[in-house]
C-alpha atoms as a printed R data frame, in Angstrom:
    type eleno elety resid chain resno       x       y       z
1   ATOM     1    CA   MET     A     1 107.790 115.930 104.474
2   ATOM     2    CA   SER     A     2 104.398 115.733 105.668
3   ATOM     3    CA   PHE     A     3 103.255 119.290 106.823
4   ATOM     4    CA   GLY     A     4  99.371 119.861 107.440
5   ATOM     5    CA   GLY     A     5  98.341 117.165 109.924
6   ATOM     6    CA   PRO     A     6  97.046 113.721 110.032
7   ATOM     7    CA   ALA     A     7  95.214 114.105 106.668
8   ATOM     8    CA   ALA     A     8  98.395 115.060 104.968
9   ATOM     9    CA   HIS     A     9 100.306 112.166 106.517
10  ATOM    10    CA   ILE     A    10  97.833 109.445 105.598
11  ATOM    11    CA   ALA     A    11  97.716 110.959 101.969
12  ATOM    12    CA   LEU     A    12 101.341 110.898 101.862
13  ATOM    13    CA   MET     A    13 101.651 107.395 103.092
14  ATOM    14    CA   ARG     A    14  99.050 106.021 100.827
15  ATOM    15    CA   ASP     A    15 101.006 107.558  97.793
16  ATOM    16    CA   GLU     A    16 104.236 105.892  98.854
17  ATOM    17    CA   VAL     A    17 102.921 102.566 100.020
18  ATOM    18    CA   VAL     A    18 100.061 102.140  97.561
19  ATOM    19    CA   ARG     A    19 100.798 103.971  94.363
20  ATOM    20    CA   GLN     A    20 104.656 103.952  94.284
21  ATOM    21    CA   ARG     A    21 105.911 100.817  96.062
22  ATOM    22    CA   GLY     A    22 102.776  98.718  95.857
23  ATOM    23    CA   TRP     A    23 103.299  97.094  99.622
24  ATOM    24    CA   MET     A    24  99.305  97.207  99.970
25  ATOM    25    CA   SER     A    25  96.532  97.415  97.723
26  ATOM    26    CA   GLU     A    26  94.093 100.277  97.974
27  ATOM    27    CA   GLU     A    27  91.446  98.102  99.932
28  ATOM    28    CA   GLU     A    28  94.105  96.842 102.435
29  ATOM    29    CA   PHE     A    29  95.392 100.401 102.965
30  ATOM    30    CA   MET     A    30  91.652 101.742 103.723
31  ATOM    31    CA   ASP     A    31  90.997  98.674 105.887
32  ATOM    32    CA   SER     A    32  94.274  99.810 107.818
33  ATOM    33    CA   VAL     A    33  93.021 103.478 107.968
34  ATOM    34    CA   GLY     A    34  89.618 102.379 109.377
35  ATOM    35    CA   ALA     A    35  91.339  99.882 112.034
36  ATOM    36    CA   VAL     A    36  93.527 102.438 113.711
37  ATOM    37    CA   ASN     A    37  90.365 104.961 113.968
38  ATOM    38    CA   LEU     A    38  89.249 102.523 116.309
39  ATOM    39    CA   LEU     A    39  91.965 103.081 118.584
40  ATOM    40    CA   PRO     A    40  92.792 105.785 120.920
41  ATOM    41    CA   GLY     A    41  95.923 107.879 120.072
42  ATOM    42    CA   PRO     A    42  97.553 109.466 117.196
43  ATOM    43    CA   ASN     A    43  95.885 107.753 114.196
44  ATOM    44    CA   SER     A    44  98.444 108.637 111.430
45  ATOM    45    CA   THR     A    45 101.323 107.498 113.810
46  ATOM    46    CA   GLU     A    46  99.286 104.195 114.511
47  ATOM    47    CA   LEU     A    47  98.822 103.853 110.653
48  ATOM    48    CA   ALA     A    48 102.582 103.992 110.124
49  ATOM    49    CA   LEU     A    49 103.252 101.393 113.218
50  ATOM    50    CA   HIS     A    50 100.468  99.202 111.351
51  ATOM    51    CA   ILE     A    51 101.992  99.405 108.164
52  ATOM    52    CA   GLY     A    52 105.438  98.613 109.599
53  ATOM    53    CA   ARG     A    53 104.179  95.703 111.650
54  ATOM    54    CA   GLN     A    54 102.339  94.191 108.588
55  ATOM    55    CA   GLN     A    55 105.499  94.489 106.519
56  ATOM    56    CA   ALA     A    56 107.940  93.473 108.690
57  ATOM    57    CA   GLY     A    57 106.490  92.264 112.265
58  ATOM    58    CA   THR     A    58 107.625  93.737 115.609
59  ATOM    59    CA   GLY     A    59 110.808  94.845 114.094
60  ATOM    60    CA   GLY     A    60 108.918  96.813 111.182
61  ATOM    61    CA   LEU     A    61 106.545  98.423 113.917
62  ATOM    62    CA   LEU     A    62 109.610  99.714 115.668
63  ATOM    63    CA   VAL     A    63 111.405 100.962 112.853
64  ATOM    64    CA   ALA     A    64 108.242 102.617 111.324
65  ATOM    65    CA   GLY     A    65 107.503 104.330 114.428
66  ATOM    66    CA   ALA     A    66 111.096 105.555 115.181
67  ATOM    67    CA   CYS     A    67 111.309 106.875 111.381
68  ATOM    68    CA   PHE     A    68 107.887 108.611 111.703
69  ATOM    69    CA   ILE     A    69 108.395 110.270 115.254
70  ATOM    70    CA   LEU     A    70 111.978 111.100 115.443
71  ATOM    71    CA   PRO     A    71 112.527 113.628 112.539
72  ATOM    72    CA   PRO     A    72 109.853 115.971 113.750
73  ATOM    73    CA   MET     A    73 110.790 115.539 117.487
74  ATOM    74    CA   ALA     A    74 114.229 116.795 116.627
75  ATOM    75    CA   LEU     A    75 112.855 119.619 114.737
76  ATOM    76    CA   VAL     A    76 110.372 120.393 117.712
77  ATOM    77    CA   LEU     A    77 113.071 120.341 120.247
78  ATOM    78    CA   LEU     A    78 115.103 122.901 118.166
79  ATOM    79    CA   CYS     A    79 112.143 125.029 117.819
80  ATOM    80    CA   ALA     A    80 111.868 124.878 121.763
81  ATOM    81    CA   TRP     A    81 115.528 125.372 122.357
82  ATOM    82    CA   ALA     A    82 115.289 128.739 120.114
83  ATOM    83    CA   TYR     A    83 111.934 129.929 122.030
84  ATOM    84    CA   VAL     A    84 113.353 129.336 125.284
85  ATOM    85    CA   ARG     A    85 116.732 131.223 124.194
86  ATOM    86    CA   TYR     A    86 115.370 133.939 122.356
87  ATOM    87    CA   GLY     A    87 111.797 134.037 122.890
88  ATOM    88    CA   ARG     A    88 111.878 137.268 124.782
89  ATOM    89    CA   LEU     A    89 113.341 139.351 121.991
90  ATOM    90    CA   PRO     A    90 110.602 141.886 120.653
91  ATOM    91    CA   ALA     A    91 110.738 140.223 117.048
92  ATOM    92    CA   VAL     A    92 110.171 136.698 118.642
93  ATOM    93    CA   LEU     A    93 107.556 137.733 120.785
94  ATOM    94    CA   GLY     A    94 105.970 139.312 117.868
95  ATOM    95    CA   ALA     A    95 106.216 136.298 115.799
96  ATOM    96    CA   TRP     A    96 104.526 134.244 118.481
97  ATOM    97    CA   ALA     A    97 101.759 136.786 118.950
98  ATOM    98    CA   GLY     A    98 100.993 136.744 115.063
99  ATOM    99    CA   ALA     A    99 101.223 132.725 114.839
100 ATOM   100    CA   GLN     A   100  98.642 132.326 117.858
101 ATOM   101    CA   PRO     A   101  95.517 133.532 116.052
102 ATOM   102    CA   VAL     A   102  96.448 131.036 112.867
103 ATOM   103    CA   VAL     A   103  96.647 128.414 115.532
104 ATOM   104    CA   VAL     A   104  93.141 129.157 116.688
105 ATOM   105    CA   ALA     A   105  91.880 129.392 113.166
106 ATOM   106    CA   VAL     A   106  93.383 125.696 112.307
107 ATOM   107    CA   VAL     A   107  91.903 124.067 115.581
108 ATOM   108    CA   ALA     A   108  88.577 125.655 114.874
109 ATOM   109    CA   MET     A   109  88.558 124.157 111.348
110 ATOM   110    CA   ALA     A   110  89.533 120.760 112.712
111 ATOM   111    CA   LEU     A   111  86.743 121.134 115.331
112 ATOM   112    CA   ALA     A   112  84.249 121.715 112.564
113 ATOM   113    CA   GLY     A   113  85.352 119.020 110.446
114 ATOM   114    CA   PHE     A   114  85.518 116.577 113.231
115 ATOM   115    CA   ALA     A   115  82.280 117.454 114.406
116 ATOM   116    CA   ARG     A   116  80.676 116.784 110.954
117 ATOM   117    CA   THR     A   117  81.757 112.975 111.474
118 ATOM   118    CA   ALA     A   118  81.247 112.678 115.217
119 ATOM   119    CA   LEU     A   119  77.593 114.205 115.567
120 ATOM   120    CA   ARG     A   120  75.939 112.170 112.897
121 ATOM   121    CA   THR     A   121  73.179 111.017 114.998
122 ATOM   122    CA   THR     A   122  70.684 112.265 117.498
123 ATOM   123    CA   PRO     A   123  72.376 110.302 120.336
124 ATOM   124    CA   ALA     A   124  75.720 111.646 119.496
125 ATOM   125    CA   VAL     A   125  74.580 115.091 119.335
126 ATOM   126    CA   VAL     A   126  72.834 114.739 122.739
127 ATOM   127    CA   ALA     A   127  75.989 113.321 124.282
128 ATOM   128    CA   GLY     A   128  78.039 116.273 122.866
129 ATOM   129    CA   LEU     A   129  75.840 118.750 124.341
130 ATOM   130    CA   PHE     A   130  75.804 116.938 127.692
131 ATOM   131    CA   ALA     A   131  79.728 116.786 127.683
132 ATOM   132    CA   LEU     A   132  79.869 120.570 126.593
133 ATOM   133    CA   LEU     A   133  78.076 121.459 129.719
134 ATOM   134    CA   LEU     A   134  80.596 119.407 131.684
135 ATOM   135    CA   ALA     A   135  83.519 120.420 130.173
136 ATOM   136    CA   ALA     A   136  82.354 124.111 130.782
137 ATOM   137    CA   LEU     A   137  82.019 123.688 134.434
138 ATOM   138    CA   GLY     A   138  85.272 122.399 134.665
139 ATOM   139    CA   VAL     A   139  84.708 118.552 134.946
140 ATOM   140    CA   HIS     A   140  88.057 116.399 134.414
141 ATOM   141    CA   GLU     A   141  88.305 115.597 130.579
142 ATOM   142    CA   LEU     A   142  88.237 111.837 131.286
143 ATOM   143    CA   VAL     A   143  85.082 112.037 133.249
144 ATOM   144    CA   VAL     A   144  83.749 114.159 130.442
145 ATOM   145    CA   LEU     A   145  84.613 111.383 127.854
146 ATOM   146    CA   LEU     A   146  83.469 108.703 129.858
147 ATOM   147    CA   ALA     A   147  80.116 110.238 130.561
148 ATOM   148    CA   ALA     A   148  79.390 110.954 126.773
149 ATOM   149    CA   GLY     A   149  80.361 107.306 125.974
150 ATOM   150    CA   LEU     A   150  77.777 105.927 128.599
151 ATOM   151    CA   LEU     A   151  75.331 108.130 127.824
152 ATOM   152    CA   VAL     A   152  75.265 106.969 123.877
153 ATOM   153    CA   LEU     A   153  75.315 103.377 125.145
154 ATOM   154    CA   ALA     A   154  72.572 103.745 127.339
155 ATOM   155    CA   VAL     A   155  70.370 105.167 124.539
156 ATOM   156    CA   ARG     A   156  71.183 102.696 122.170
157 ATOM   157    CA   MET     A   157  71.536  99.539 124.279
158 ATOM   158    CA   PRO     A   158  69.832 100.053 127.781
159 ATOM   159    CA   SER     A   159  70.149  96.591 128.739
160 ATOM   160    CA   ARG     A   160  74.149  96.708 128.135
161 ATOM   161    CA   ALA     A   161  74.372 100.109 129.979
162 ATOM   162    CA   PRO     A   162  74.556  99.073 133.775
163 ATOM   163    CA   GLY     A   163  77.244  96.377 133.050
164 ATOM   164    CA   ALA     A   164  79.371  98.543 130.996
165 ATOM   165    CA   ALA     A   165  79.238 101.548 133.527
166 ATOM   166    CA   ALA     A   166  80.583  98.956 136.044
167 ATOM   167    CA   GLY     A   167  83.357  97.657 133.619
168 ATOM   168    CA   MET     A   168  84.253 101.437 133.047
169 ATOM   169    CA   VAL     A   169  85.462 101.626 136.720
170 ATOM   170    CA   ALA     A   170  88.760 100.522 135.055
171 ATOM   171    CA   PHE     A   171  89.227 104.197 134.203
172 ATOM   172    CA   VAL     A   172  89.141 105.363 137.680
173 ATOM   173    CA   PRO     A   173  93.058 104.566 138.499
174 ATOM   174    CA   TRP     A   174  93.621 107.194 135.667
175 ATOM   175    CA   LEU     A   175  91.926 109.956 137.579
176 ATOM   176    CA   PRO     A   176  93.646 110.131 140.780
177 ATOM   177    CA   MET     A   177  96.749 111.327 139.248
178 ATOM   178    CA   ALA     A   178  97.187 114.699 141.023
179 ATOM   179    CA   PRO     A   179  99.823 117.072 140.372
180 ATOM   180    CA   PRO     A   180 102.658 117.598 142.649
181 ATOM   181    CA   VAL     A   181 102.643 120.427 144.933
182 ATOM   182    CA   ALA     A   182 100.864 123.430 143.490
183 ATOM   183    CA   ALA     A   183 103.385 125.751 141.454
184 ATOM   184    CA   ALA     A   184 106.166 123.246 141.824
185 ATOM   185    CA   VAL     A   185 107.368 122.047 138.247
186 ATOM   186    CA   PRO     A   186 106.343 118.366 138.251
187 ATOM   187    CA   GLY     A   187 109.117 115.706 138.145
188 ATOM   188    CA   LEU     A   188 110.197 113.780 135.142
189 ATOM   189    CA   GLY     A   189 108.295 110.844 136.338
190 ATOM   190    CA   TRP     A   190 105.175 112.642 136.761
191 ATOM   191    CA   LEU     A   191 105.526 114.238 133.276
192 ATOM   192    CA   PHE     A   192 105.890 110.854 131.771
193 ATOM   193    CA   LEU     A   193 102.606 109.250 133.668
194 ATOM   194    CA   PHE     A   194 100.714 112.566 132.670
195 ATOM   195    CA   PHE     A   195 101.598 112.154 128.803
196 ATOM   196    CA   PHE     A   196 101.233 108.407 128.720
197 ATOM   197    CA   LYS     A   197  97.726 108.736 130.487
198 ATOM   198    CA   THR     A   198  96.699 111.289 127.590
199 ATOM   199    CA   GLY     A   199  98.140 109.209 124.867
200 ATOM   200    CA   ALA     A   200  96.274 106.260 126.168
201 ATOM   201    CA   VAL     A   201  92.691 107.365 126.293
202 ATOM   202    CA   LEU     A   202  92.807 110.177 123.493
203 ATOM   203    CA   TYR     A   203  89.962 109.695 120.919
204 ATOM   204    CA   GLY     A   204  89.308 111.745 118.225
205 ATOM   205    CA   SER     A   205  91.216 114.573 116.327
206 ATOM   206    CA   GLY     A   206  95.015 115.141 117.554
207 ATOM   207    CA   TYR     A   207  93.606 118.733 118.718
208 ATOM   208    CA   VAL     A   208  91.752 117.020 121.373
209 ATOM   209    CA   LEU     A   209  95.275 116.938 123.120
210 ATOM   210    CA   LEU     A   210  94.863 120.592 123.802
211 ATOM   211    CA   SER     A   211  92.127 119.856 126.233
212 ATOM   212    CA   PHE     A   212  93.926 117.676 128.246
213 ATOM   213    CA   LEU     A   213  97.084 119.886 128.246
214 ATOM   214    CA   ARG     A   214  95.027 122.799 129.107
215 ATOM   215    CA   GLY     A   215  93.263 120.989 131.829
216 ATOM   216    CA   GLY     A   216  96.399 119.511 133.229
217 ATOM   217    CA   LEU     A   217  99.290 121.693 132.640
218 ATOM   218    CA   VAL     A   218  97.572 125.237 132.721
219 ATOM   219    CA   GLU     A   219  94.488 125.070 134.824
220 ATOM   220    CA   ARG     A   220  95.106 122.545 137.340
221 ATOM   221    CA   GLY     A   221  98.853 122.734 137.435
222 ATOM   222    CA   GLY     A   222  99.336 126.311 136.508
223 ATOM   223    CA   TRP     A   223 103.195 125.225 135.045
224 ATOM   224    CA   LEU     A   224 101.957 126.456 131.383
225 ATOM   225    CA   THR     A   225 100.444 129.776 130.515
226 ATOM   226    CA   GLU     A   226  97.769 129.943 127.740
227 ATOM   227    CA   ALA     A   227 100.219 131.976 125.449
228 ATOM   228    CA   GLN     A   228 102.949 128.986 126.167
229 ATOM   229    CA   LEU     A   229 100.353 126.364 124.737
230 ATOM   230    CA   LEU     A   230  99.443 128.102 121.882
231 ATOM   231    CA   ASP     A   231 103.136 128.603 121.122
232 ATOM   232    CA   ALA     A   232 103.639 124.844 121.483
233 ATOM   233    CA   VAL     A   233 101.042 123.996 119.102
234 ATOM   234    CA   ALA     A   234 102.196 126.658 116.591
235 ATOM   235    CA   ALA     A   235 105.606 124.819 116.873
236 ATOM   236    CA   GLY     A   236 104.149 121.651 116.118
237 ATOM   237    CA   GLN     A   237 102.226 123.402 113.011
238 ATOM   238    CA   LEU     A   238 105.434 124.673 111.967
239 ATOM   239    CA   THR     A   239 107.290 121.326 111.575
240 ATOM   240    CA   PRO     A   240 106.245 118.098 109.807
241 ATOM   241    CA   GLY     A   241 105.005 114.964 111.552
242 ATOM   242    CA   PRO     A   242 102.326 114.665 114.021
243 ATOM   243    CA   VAL     A   243 100.658 117.029 116.197
244 ATOM   244    CA   PHE     A   244 101.414 115.329 119.280
245 ATOM   245    CA   THR     A   245 105.075 116.655 119.068
246 ATOM   246    CA   THR     A   246 103.535 119.527 121.148
247 ATOM   247    CA   ALA     A   247 104.162 117.344 124.069
248 ATOM   248    CA   THR     A   248 107.980 117.513 122.883
249 ATOM   249    CA   PHE     A   249 107.886 121.275 123.060
250 ATOM   250    CA   ILE     A   250 106.007 121.270 126.393
251 ATOM   251    CA   GLY     A   251 108.678 118.722 127.922
252 ATOM   252    CA   TYR     A   252 111.706 120.851 126.882
253 ATOM   253    CA   VAL     A   253 110.016 124.135 128.304
254 ATOM   254    CA   LEU     A   254 109.572 122.509 131.475
255 ATOM   255    CA   HIS     A   255 112.715 120.499 131.892
256 ATOM   256    CA   GLY     A   256 114.986 120.934 128.845
257 ATOM   257    CA   VAL     A   257 116.082 118.061 126.667
258 ATOM   258    CA   ALA     A   258 115.174 115.356 129.308
259 ATOM   259    CA   GLY     A   259 111.617 116.536 129.450
260 ATOM   260    CA   GLY     A   260 111.194 116.787 126.023
261 ATOM   261    CA   LEU     A   261 112.279 113.360 125.569
262 ATOM   262    CA   VAL     A   262 110.386 111.875 128.489
263 ATOM   263    CA   ALA     A   263 107.156 113.481 127.181
264 ATOM   264    CA   THR     A   264 107.585 112.450 123.513
265 ATOM   265    CA   VAL     A   265 108.347 108.824 124.836
266 ATOM   266    CA   GLY     A   266 105.367 109.008 127.181
267 ATOM   267    CA   ILE     A   267 102.759 110.295 124.812
268 ATOM   268    CA   PHE     A   268 103.599 108.004 121.832
269 ATOM   269    CA   PHE     A   269 104.394 104.629 123.760
270 ATOM   270    CA   PRO     A   270 100.674 103.767 124.058
271 ATOM   271    CA   ALA     A   271 100.153 103.732 120.354
272 ATOM   272    CA   PHE     A   272 103.048 101.334 120.192
273 ATOM   273    CA   LEU     A   273 101.309  98.969 122.819
274 ATOM   274    CA   LEU     A   274  97.965  99.371 121.184
275 ATOM   275    CA   VAL     A   275  98.989  98.663 117.675
276 ATOM   276    CA   GLY     A   276 101.011  95.861 119.168
277 ATOM   277    CA   VAL     A   277  97.931  94.033 120.464
278 ATOM   278    CA   SER     A   278  95.496  95.233 118.019
279 ATOM   279    CA   GLY     A   279  95.128  92.069 116.011
280 ATOM   280    CA   ALA     A   280  92.928  91.037 118.537
281 ATOM   281    CA   LEU     A   281  91.682  94.140 119.751
282 ATOM   282    CA   ILE     A   282  90.321  95.769 116.420
283 ATOM   283    CA   PRO     A   283  88.173  92.487 115.583
284 ATOM   284    CA   TRP     A   284  86.634  92.743 119.081
285 ATOM   285    CA   LEU     A   285  85.639  96.340 118.865
286 ATOM   286    CA   ARG     A   286  84.251  95.951 115.346
287 ATOM   287    CA   ARG     A   287  81.954  92.996 116.247
288 ATOM   288    CA   SER     A   288  80.975  94.571 119.718
289 ATOM   289    CA   PRO     A   289  77.938  96.878 119.344
290 ATOM   290    CA   PRO     A   290  78.484  98.182 122.846
291 ATOM   291    CA   ALA     A   291  82.007  99.103 122.234
292 ATOM   292    CA   ARG     A   292  81.114 100.849 118.872
293 ATOM   293    CA   ALA     A   293  78.199 102.859 120.689
294 ATOM   294    CA   PHE     A   294  80.512 103.729 123.597
295 ATOM   295    CA   LEU     A   295  83.176 104.984 121.192
296 ATOM   296    CA   ASP     A   296  80.639 107.009 119.314
297 ATOM   297    CA   GLY     A   297  79.737 108.784 122.434
298 ATOM   298    CA   VAL     A   298  83.536 109.357 123.241
299 ATOM   299    CA   ASN     A   299  83.871 111.004 119.871
300 ATOM   300    CA   ALA     A   300  81.174 113.131 120.606
301 ATOM   301    CA   GLY     A   301  82.688 114.128 124.102
302 ATOM   302    CA   SER     A   302  85.747 115.032 122.174
303 ATOM   303    CA   VAL     A   303  84.001 117.482 120.124
304 ATOM   304    CA   ALA     A   304  82.803 119.308 123.211
305 ATOM   305    CA   LEU     A   305  86.368 119.275 124.636
306 ATOM   306    CA   MET     A   306  87.595 120.535 121.266
307 ATOM   307    CA   ALA     A   307  85.176 123.457 121.562
308 ATOM   308    CA   VAL     A   308  85.927 124.317 124.972
309 ATOM   309    CA   VAL     A   309  89.435 124.552 124.476
310 ATOM   310    CA   THR     A   310  89.101 126.561 121.140
311 ATOM   311    CA   TRP     A   311  86.869 129.233 122.946
312 ATOM   312    CA   GLU     A   312  89.449 129.583 125.741
313 ATOM   313    CA   LEU     A   313  92.546 129.882 123.402
314 ATOM   314    CA   GLY     A   314  90.679 132.234 121.381
315 ATOM   315    CA   ARG     A   315  89.915 134.546 124.246
316 ATOM   316    CA   HIS     A   316  93.402 134.639 124.997
317 ATOM   317    CA   ALA     A   317  94.868 134.935 121.555
318 ATOM   318    CA   LEU     A   318  92.218 137.337 119.726
319 ATOM   319    CA   THR     A   319  92.854 140.240 122.172
320 ATOM   320    CA   SER     A   320  92.547 143.023 119.254
321 ATOM   321    CA   PRO     A   321  90.563 143.682 115.767
322 ATOM   322    CA   GLY     A   322  93.724 143.157 113.839
323 ATOM   323    CA   LEU     A   323  94.388 139.427 115.404
324 ATOM   324    CA   GLY     A   324  90.910 138.768 115.075
325 ATOM   325    CA   ALA     A   325  90.850 139.718 111.198
326 ATOM   326    CA   LEU     A   326  94.169 137.510 110.952
327 ATOM   327    CA   ALA     A   327  92.088 134.636 112.285
328 ATOM   328    CA   ALA     A   328  89.237 135.088 110.074
329 ATOM   329    CA   ALA     A   329  91.402 135.366 107.062
330 ATOM   330    CA   SER     A   330  93.116 132.249 108.112
331 ATOM   331    CA   VAL     A   331  89.746 130.415 108.150
332 ATOM   332    CA   LEU     A   332  89.162 131.612 104.657
333 ATOM   333    CA   LEU     A   333  92.559 130.421 103.321
334 ATOM   334    CA   LEU     A   334  92.177 126.891 105.069
335 ATOM   335    CA   ARG     A   335  88.721 126.662 103.517
336 ATOM   336    CA   LEU     A   336  90.720 127.251 100.042
337 ATOM   337    CA   GLY     A   337  92.966 124.507 100.847
338 ATOM   338    CA   VAL     A   338  96.101 126.504 101.984
339 ATOM   339    CA   ASN     A   339  98.583 124.354 103.877
340 ATOM   340    CA   SER     A   340  98.224 125.204 107.683
341 ATOM   341    CA   SER     A   341 102.032 125.285 108.066
342 ATOM   342    CA   TRP     A   342 102.467 128.038 105.441
343 ATOM   343    CA   LEU     A   343  99.673 130.174 107.163
344 ATOM   344    CA   VAL     A   344 101.309 129.743 110.642
345 ATOM   345    CA   ALA     A   345 104.819 130.947 109.357
346 ATOM   346    CA   GLY     A   346 102.889 133.793 107.342
347 ATOM   347    CA   GLY     A   347 101.248 134.823 110.799
348 ATOM   348    CA   ALA     A   348 104.487 134.741 112.545
349 ATOM   349    CA   LEU     A   349 106.168 136.616 109.922
350 ATOM   350    CA   ALA     A   350 103.670 139.507 110.016
351 ATOM   351    CA   GLY     A   351 103.630 139.602 113.574
352 ATOM   352    CA   ALA     A   352 107.506 139.730 113.670
353 ATOM   353    CA   LEU     A   353 107.184 142.566 111.359
354 ATOM   354    CA   LEU     A   354 104.480 144.368 113.109
355 ATOM   355    CA   ARG     A   355 106.480 144.225 116.494
């Protein structure tokens, strides 16, 4: 039932878990929200996993995760099937064209909200600007996040920075995951590793995911077009549940049902692992000033990645004054509190009728 992104998911969970069922107190729930915000990956999914583990151990974690992920995954698979089968019909082409400017507006609003939270200090702003330069030059997304984190760490704790930089060499094995032969569709194994890596290192808003997808699958791989990436995000907005089910849509487009399932498992699997070990990990992150400084920098770098991908997607989607007006109207309606799912559906309907 939770249309509208992570804020809607968390609000609905709070209503169910705190007010209606009394499983947790308000303070326990807010502590859980703060805890999962320290972990990479989809925060609302991790909150569901955390609640499940707290209520019923490992079994509860698995049940909560399955129940939170499987319904939206099934709906996105259905959308992807219809997209592949009927996507070339004029009315369908018009629907996707009308939805794309709304998606750009949704991402831009998410960027603004995330920036207000992440760029609250001078070191974070400096790290964000540096990361923006690197991202605009086409530097790999992981390198951008790593550089931003180390920059804030160096400013706040210069004595700890050299040792922390050496420790961050652990990230290096993730980087050489070069794509297969250019223009060849990647196999299921590579698809799983790509989405697993993305889910394991993604900090900040779920829309930071778009930067990783665009860099790995559009720019470096060439397996998706800008339009297909926007269409995948539109499908994620039209369905309830986590934005990360965008991976399900992309996996189906590349490899059918098997690809959709593999991509879904790949991107959500790190969340299960991280929540499973978070009993020891989160207290350490809270106690460690270097870790908090580094994560503040990573969040600033995430803002930069979102800014670049929003600009690039906007350049592709807003190709006429009418589409630009649709995006501007969507921003206004989002500020007034209209649910993004209704806006995407309205944009799609308008595009279909006009086509």
